[in-house]
N, C-alpha and C positions, 0 to 999 in steps of 0.2 A: 342340387341336393344329391347325399349320394347316392349309389344305386348299387344297392345290396342285392345278392344273391342268394336263395335259399340250397344253393345245394353248389356243390364245389364243378366244375368241366368233367366232361365223362371220361376217365383215363383207367387203366388197371388196377391205380391203387385206391381208390374210392367206387368200384362199381359194389353192389350192392350195401351200400352203407349210407345209414339217413342223417345229413346234416343239419344243423340249426346255423339260425341268424348270428354274424359274427360280427356286427356293426356294432361299434361303442358311441359313446354319446357327441356328434360333431355338427362342427359350427363351419357351413362356406360361404365366408364372405365373398366382394366383389374381388378385394384384392389381399384378403388373407384369409386364414382361419386355424382351425384345431380339428383333427382327427387322433381317436383312442380305440383301442380296442373294445371288446365287449364285457363290462365289467370290471374295466381298469380303475382303480391299482390293484384289483386283486385279482385272481389267477383268471384268466380267459376259458371259456368252454373247449371242449374239446372237440374235434372234426368237425370244422367251421369255417365260412371265406365267406368276405365282405369285400366289395369295389368300390371304390370313390373316384369320382370323374371330376376334374377340375378344369376350369375356363377362365382364364384374366380377358382382358382386353385385349386386343389383336396388338402386335406390333411388344410386348411384355415376355419376361420369362417367368419362374417361377423357379426359389429355392427353397429348401424345408431343413428346418432344424429340429433333430431329435432332444427331446426331452427325457427318454427312457425308450427302451430297447429291451426288454427282456424274454426274449421267445426260446421254449425246449427243445432243441433240435440242433442236431451238431452238422449236417451234411446239406441241410435246405431244401432235402428232396420234398417232405412231407410238412412240415411247419417253417413261414419265410414270410417275410413283408417286401415285395416289389415291387419297384415301381419303372413306370413307364413312361415313354415318350410320345405323346398324343393318345389319340382314343378309338378306338376300336381295332379291326382287322391290321390296320395299318400299324399298329404302333410299334415299337422298341424299347426295350428294356434298359434303363439305366443304369440301375443296381438292386440286388439283390442281398437280403441281411437274415443272419438268427444268430442264436446264439442267448447263454443266459449273462444279462450283467454287461450286455455289447455297450461301448460308447463308442458315439461317431458325434463327433465335435466339430467337421468340418461342415459347412453347408452344402448340400446338395441339389445342382441346377441342373433346370430341364433347357430344350434347345427350342423348344418352341410354349407356346401361351397354353398350351393344353397339356394336362399330364391324367394317367389313370394310375391311383395306388391299389394295391389288392395285397389283403391278408388270409392266408389259410394256417388251419393249425393241425393238427392231429392227437393222436392221444397222446398225454403228459402228465406232468403231476405237479410240476411248478414252471413257474413264471407268470410275470404279470402282465403282459403281452408288449403293447405300445402305445407311444404320447408324443404327439410333432406337433410343428404347426408349419404354417406357410405362410408366404406373401412373395410378393412381384420384387424383383431384382433391385428396383429401385430403392428399397428398404435394406441397407447392408446392416442396420444395426439392431436386424430382427434377434428378439430373444422368445422363449417360453414362457409358457405357462407356472413353470416350477422356477423360473429364475427368483431369487431373491434380493432385498437389499443388500444384505451381507458379504454377495458374488462382486460386491462393484465398489471397492476401497474411496475410489474418488470422492470428492468432495462437491463436487456436481459434474454430472453426465447428463445424455439425452440417449432413450433408448425405444425401438417400435414393438408395440405389442399386438398380437395377434386378435382376431376377433374370436371370442367364442372360448374365455378364460373362464366363465363362469362353469365348464366343464370343469374346475380343478378342485379336488375334494382337500386340497392344503384351508390352511386356516392363517386368519391375519388380526394381529392385535394393533388396536389405538383407532383413530379417525381423526379429520379436517377438524379445528386448524393445529392443534395438537403434535400430530405425526405418528407415525407409525412402527413400531418394535422392529430392527433390519431385519430377525427373520422370519419377515412376514413375506410374502411372493409380492413381487412389485406391479404386475398385471394385475391381479385379482386386488389387490391395492389400492391401484387406479380406479378401478371401477367402484369401488368403495366410496372412494373422495370425488368421484362424478367428471371426471377428469378424461375418458373416455368410456366408451358403450362396448357392452358385449356385445352388439349385431356389427361393428364397424371395427372395433378395436383402433389405436392409433399410435402416436408420438408423445412420449412422458420424457417432460424436464422433471430430472431428481435433486435434491438439494441434502446430504447426509449434514449431522450436526449431532449433537451428545446427546445423551438418552435422558431420558425425565423418570421419577420413579414409581408411577402409575398411568398406565391405559386405559383408555375410557373402551367400553363395550356398548357399540350401537349396530342399528340394522339401517342401512342405506343402500338402494338401486340393487338388492334383492340379493345381498352380503350381511352376514353377520360378523362382525367384528367383536374378538372375545377381550375380556380384561387380561392385563398382566402388571406385572410389578417391573422394578428398575433395569435398565438395560445399558449396556456400554454406549450404543449409537442407535437413534431413529435417523428415519428418511420423511420428505416431505415432498411436495407436488408444486410447481410452477404453476400460475392458473391465470387466463387475461382479467383476472379483477370483476369479473362482473355476477359478483357474489353478494353483494350487499340487499338489506330487508329493503322491501317495498311500503312496509309502515303500517300493517297489520299490526303486531304487537305492539308497537309506540305511537297508533293513533294518528300518523299521516293519513291514514286511510279513513273518513268518519263513515258514521253509521248507515248515511245515507245511500254511500257508496256499495254497500252489502245487502245483498237481496236474497229472496229463496223461492224455490217453489213450493212447497208449504213450512208452518211453523207447529211446533207441538205447544200445546197449552194444556193445562190441565188444574183441576184445585184439590188442594190438600185437605189431608182429614180436618185440618180445622179453618175451614176453608178457603186458604191463600191459594193467590190465584198465581201460578205459575205459567212464565212463557219462556220457552227455548228460542228464543229470536236470535235471527244472522247474525246479529251485535255481540252476538258473544262467541261467536267465530272465531277468537283473535287468541292467537297462541301464548302462553304464559298469563294468561290472564286469569285470576282468582275467581270464575262466574259460571254459571252453566252455560256451556255450548250452544252451536246449533244443534237442532234435531227435526226431524221432517215428522211431519204428522202422518204420512202413511209411510210403512215400509216397504217400498218397492224399487225396482231400478228406472224409475220416470224422476225420479227427486233428483235435484241440484243443487247447490250453494253456490254463488254469483259477484265476483269482484267484479267492480266497474274500475281502472285505474284511471281515468279521467282522458285521458290519450297514450298513446300505442308506445308499448316499453317492451325493450328485451328481458324476458322471463327463462330464468337457467336452471332454477329450483323450485320444490316446493315441501313444508314439512309439516307434518300431521300428526294429533295425536287424537286419543278417543276424551272424552267426557272431563276426566282427569280428578272424578268424584267419587270417592271411596264406596258411596250405597251405591253408584250406578256403574255398572261395569257396560258399559256402552261404545264403539269404536267400528271403526269399517275396515279390513282386511282390506279389500281391493277397490281399484276407483278407474276410473276414466277423466281426458280431459278434454276439456270442451273451449274452443277460443275462438274468437271471432274481433273483426278491427268497428264495426256497424251495431254490434247488437243484434241483427236478422238474420246473416249468413252465418252458421258454425261449421267449424270443421274437427275433427275428432283427433288426438295426438299420433301420431305413427311414428316409429325412429325409421331412420334414415336404411332407405334399401327395401323398404317392409311395406308388404301391401295389405298386411291386419292392423288391425287396431290396436294401439299399446296397453294393455291391462296393467297397472302399478299396482306394488304388494302395499298394503297399506299398515294398519296397526296388527301386533298381534296382543294387544293389552289395552287399556282405555289410561294408562299413564306416563308408556313411553314415547318420545320420539321418535319419526321414521323420517328420511329425507331418500327424496330421490330427485334424478338431476334431469332435464331437456337435454337431450342433444341428440339433433341440433336443438337450438334454443327456439322459444316461441316469441315473436313480435305480433303484438294485438293490445287491443284497450280491455277488452272484457274476455274474463275467463272464468270456466264453470268446473265445478268439481261434481262429478257426476259417480255415488257410488252403487257397485255391482253388487260387492259383499259384504256382510257387515256382522256382528254378533252382539243380540239382544236386541238392539234399537240403534238407527244411525244418529250419532252422536260424531260432531267434526269438531275441533280447533287448526285452525292451521298459519302460515306463513309461508310469502313467497318470495323467494330472492331474485334478483335482476338488478340492473341497470338501467339508467335513459338511453335510447339509440342513437349512435353517433350521426352527426349531423353528415349525409350527403348533399354534395352541392350540386345544383341542379344542372344539366347539361346547357350547354352555349347553344345561343338558339330556338331552344324551346321557351313559349309562354309560360308563364305561371299559372299554375291550375289548382282553384280552390277546393276541389271534388275531384278523390280517386276513386274510380270503380271500385265497387267490395270486392271484388274477384281477383282485382288487379291484388289488394292487399293480402289476401288471405289465400291467396294462390300456392298448394304445396311443392314445395321444390322438386325437382324429377328425381327419379332413382340415379346412382351414379352407374349402374350397368345402363343407362337409357340417356345419360345426360349427354347432348348435344353441344357443338363448339356456337359460343356464342356470335352473332349477325356481325359481320363487317359494318358496321356504321360509322359514316362520313359527316365531317360537320361542313356542310354547302351556305353557310352562313358568311364565311368568310369571303373578301373581293378578290377577284383571280391573280393579282399581284400583288397579293397582302403577302404572300411568302418571301418574295424578294425583297417587300420594304423588310422585312426582318432580318432577312441575311445582311442587309444592308447597313442598317442601325447598327445591328452584332459587330460588323467591320469597325464603320466610323466612330464610335462610343470610344470604344479603348484606343482608339490614334490618337483620340481629340483630346483625351487624358494622357497620354502620353507626352504630347508637344507641350501641350499648357504644362505639366510637370518640369520639363526641360528648359524651360523659358523662366521659370521661377528660381529654379536651378542656377542659372546662366547669372538672374541678378543678383541674388544670395552670395554666389562668388564673387560677382566685380564689387561690391560691395564692400568687401571683406576683403580686397586684394586693395581696394583704395585706404580703407581705413588704414592695414598694415605700412603702404607707402607713408601714410602723416605720420605716424607712430615712430618709423626711420628716420625721420627726416630729424637734423642737428646731430647729426653720431657722427665722433669727429675719427681723421685718420691721418697718419703720421705723414706730412709730405714725404715727397721723393726726393730729399737733398743728398747729399753726398755725405753719409752718414760717419765717413771717417775723422773730420776735421770736427763737426760738431762735437764727436763723443768724446775725444781731446780737450776741448774746452770747458765742456760738463763735468770731467774729472774733478777740476780745479774747486768744483762747486758743492762737490759730496763729501758728507763727511767721513773722515779718514776711517774711524772704527765702521764703516758698514760692510760688515762681510757676511758668506753666508755660512750661515751656521747647520750644524748637524740637523738639525731640526728646521728649517725652511723650507718655504714651499714655493715651489717653480711655479711661475704662472708667464701667458703668451701675451705679448702684448700688441695693441692696436695702435696703427698709426692716426696720427693727429691731423685735420682738417687745416688748409693753408685759411688764416683769419684775413679781414679784410685790410686793418693799418693799427700801427701801435694802440691808440686811442681807445680800439672798439675791443674790449673784452667780451669775448663769446660766452653763452650762458648754456652750463655745461646741462643736458639733459640724462642726468642718474636715473636708474632703476630706482624705485620706493623703497631700499633697503640700506641697512644701516651703517655703509661701506660706504667709503667715500672713493674718489676715481685716484687713479696710484699717481702720487706725486712728479714723477717725472717718467716720461713714456721712454720705454726700453730699459729700464731697469726688471729685468724677468727675477729675479730672486727677491723676497720681501721674509721677514725674520716673522717668527709663529705669534708674536704680538701684534702683526701689523692690522691696521683696521681697514685695508685697501681692499676693492669688491677682486675676484680674480676675474680676468678677461678666459672666457669658453671658448677660447682658441686652443691649438693642437700645438702639443710644446717642440718650440725650434731643434730643430737637429744639428749635427755638427758641421754639415754642408750647408745649410740655411747661411745667406749673407749677414752680414752683422746688422743690425737695427741700428746702431747708432756712427757709422760712417757714412754721412748726409753732412754736407755742410747747411749751415743755418744762414740763411736771406735775412740783412742786416736789419730790411723793414717789417719784419715778421714778429710778432709779440706773443709770447703763450702764456696759454691758464689754463693749468691741469686739475684744477679743483676748485671749487668755491670755498671761501672761507666757513671754516665751521660756526656753529652759534656758541654765544659764550659758556650755556653751559652742556657745549658736545666735550669732546676727550682734548686733553692739554698737549696729546703729543701729534697730533695730526695736524699742523697750521699750516695753510696752503703758501708755495713757492712760487713765485714767480718772475721766471730770470729775464734780466734786463742784458739783450743782446747788444747794446751800444759799444761796448768795450770790446765787444769781439772784433779784431782783426778781419779788413775787408781783404788783406791780403794773406801772405804766406808768414805775417809776422811772429815772433815766438807767442808763447803759450803763456809764456811766466808773467805776463801783465796780468795785475790785481783787477777784478770785476768784480762791483758791488749787485746786491739784492736789492729789487723793486717792489714793494705790492702796495696792495690800495689799504692796507691799514700799517700798522707801527712795523717800519724792519729796524731790520741790523747792518752794520757795516762788516764785513770782513774782512780783514787785514791777515799778514803773513806771519804775524806773531800771534801765537798758539794763546798766549797770558791774555792777550786785548779779547783774542776770542772766546774766553773762557767767561771774563769778567762780563762781557757783555751777554751772554743768554742766562736764563735762569737755569736751576736744574731743577729735576721731580724731587720734592722731598717725601720724607718719609712720614712717619704715622706721628713720630714727635714734631715733625715741623722744622726736620733737620735737613739740610743740604747732605745728597749724597756724593760721595766722590764723584768726578767728573771726567778724571781719566778713560771711562771704558762706556761713557754716556753714546748714545745712540739717535738721542733724540735733544734738540732744542730749540727753543721759540725767544723770536723777539722780543725786548723788553719796553721801546718807547718809539715812538716816531719822531723824539728832538733829535736821535743821532742819524738820521736818514740822511742831513744836510753833512755834515762831520763826513760823515762815509763814504758820500758821495765826490767831495772837496779833495 
């Protein structure tokens, strides 16, 4: 608690003077707090002094954040605010401040866990004094009780509010869940919303959003918010979500679960019997509320939740009947897990029973939050002050208690002692570290087995995966090998003589046009004999294989599929400079179906006329094939008469001088050509 001195230390400037107390409203929490001069934000009294001695847990340090510093004095000799490291005669000065409208934006840090704050004033005419907050240095985002939502333009942010912001005289506008006007102080709004408590403070998570047209005025947690009109933006708080109603207003809690110390009953002028029973104590219900038969502090209203639940808040109203101005203005909360042993609710780090502010009229709702929350089955509301008569309606907020897994090795228990359920959590300053509990039910070598399994399982998975990949790759390679069978390559003959003989078989007009496409040919495989014509394994495309291997240029109208090989260069050997063995029979293309193109008739070369030696190459050779073939003679006239030419649209033959494609007509001329 602050140590306030009624007179300053004895030194010449203060001799023969009477000084009054200068300590203003202050809250010193275990890790944070708020200090102010007497009368703040009004002018502080003349000739006063006050000291605060602050201690936080060992190993921590303290930092200070000034909300306002307005002390009338220029030389800081008579009036000032001074911070000391330590307490007592061995303390050392950290900083000393004075001046009107002084701005101290940086945080002031101590070197230890104890600090003394001293405020002194002389004779002055103006100045508001000071208002500051402090916390341990682990909360680097400490703000003051005067910081507003409009001071932080971020869409979402988190800040730490100190304890004691109810000492602020600022106003807020709005409520949850709709939000608060951006001009509202953040920490005061957080207390109103039930996010933090005034006694402890805490971290808040804020979300900025677009403003609304109207802000509601409510009373909650001893903070009154005012109504307001439209604003550009508002802010709300993120919560843990345990704020649902527990069933009084929705009839989720039956009448049998409600009981009271007494019930007010009376007969009206017409003899009508009126009972103000506990079943009427349901928020938002249009009926008579619960009212006690006697008006004393021993009355209570009890709610049985059937099982333990986490209770985070309560909303109360009075009678809500215009003709009966009854309401409870203050009350306490009692709770129990078995209905026999009861406790009175206290705030964290407090040794005093909490008295909640109730209603100030019989119509409006007032909300109070439990920080920390209550975990119990039975809840009692004990009125301590009321207006005219005890009358009450209420609703509880909370949620189910999250399931806590039972530690391994502990047998299930059907009964938990009441003292274990309702034991109050220790004060933060008295909190001791949890005992080191070890699980002794595990076998001695259990840890090694777990470690071995953790190594073997991944290794086995990797080995199995590798085996599967090997099998898949082997099958894929085998399938590719099968699909490649039947591919033909050209035999490595002496291509020079072979090409010279083949020149006689090619049409004289086959030249490279400007728009011709150049292809690389592949060699054809060696065949077994003349009578066996191998079947070409062509790709399922609309192209036929090239007529003669080695022809590297085809016209733009060619129907042969180009080979996907590299384009030959000038230094490459001639593909046709290879002699043809007389016992090899070539087949370069399958006969096209009758409905196919009339320009791509397969040609099979009968190599029987090729001289075995180096005889003249002017000897005429004949064509042979599986179907009808024609005899090629030296006469161009007989060649033109033996072949049909492509017809035009009118069925007339086109001139044959420049024809590139000719088709054999019948098989009857084969004998004549060969003879």
